[in-house]
C-alpha positions in Angstrom: 26.0 20.0 -46.1 24.2 22.0 -48.8 24.0 25.7 -49.4 21.4 27.9 -51.2 20.8 31.6 -51.4 17.4 33.2 -51.7 16.4 36.3 -53.8 17.4 38.6 -50.8 20.9 37.1 -50.7 20.2 35.2 -47.4 22.3 32.0 -46.9 20.5 28.8 -46.1 22.4 25.6 -45.0 21.2 22.0 -44.6 23.1 20.1 -41.9 22.8 16.4 -42.8 24.3 15.3 -39.4 21.8 17.3 -37.3 18.8 16.9 -39.7 18.4 20.7 -39.7 18.0 23.6 -42.1 19.4 26.9 -40.9 19.5 30.4 -42.2 22.7 32.3 -41.5 22.2 36.0 -40.7 24.1 38.7 -38.8 22.9 37.6 -35.4 23.9 34.0 -36.0 22.1 30.8 -37.2 18.3 30.6 -37.2 16.8 27.0 -37.2 14.1 26.9 -39.9 13.4 23.1 -39.7 14.7 20.2 -37.7 13.7 16.7 -36.8 14.4 13.1 -37.7 15.9 12.2 -41.1 18.9 13.7 -42.7 18.3 16.7 -45.0 19.6 16.2 -48.6 19.8 19.2 -50.9 18.2 22.7 -50.9 16.3 24.6 -53.6 14.9 28.1 -53.6 11.9 28.9 -55.8 10.4 32.4 -55.4 9.9 32.9 -51.7 9.8 29.1 -50.9 12.7 27.0 -49.6 12.6 23.3 -50.3 14.7 20.4 -49.0 14.7 16.6 -49.5 15.1 13.9 -46.9 17.3 10.9 -47.3 14.9 8.7 -45.2 11.8 9.4 -47.3 11.1 9.9 -51.0 10.2 13.4 -52.1 10.8 16.8 -50.7 9.2 19.2 -48.2 8.8 23.0 -48.0 10.7 24.7 -45.1 9.3 28.1 -45.5 
């Protein structure tokens, strides 16, 4: 599991087991991305959230 905070202080979590990226807010978790391949690592750059996948080389943009 990886955790990153954006500029607005929102918490983002990658769940390797589920292959999902979630944003945690007051109403509960919000799924931003899911699908095959375990997510590895999170990075925030400006307004963009990036994550890598263990099953492929490189990274992808979640939002």
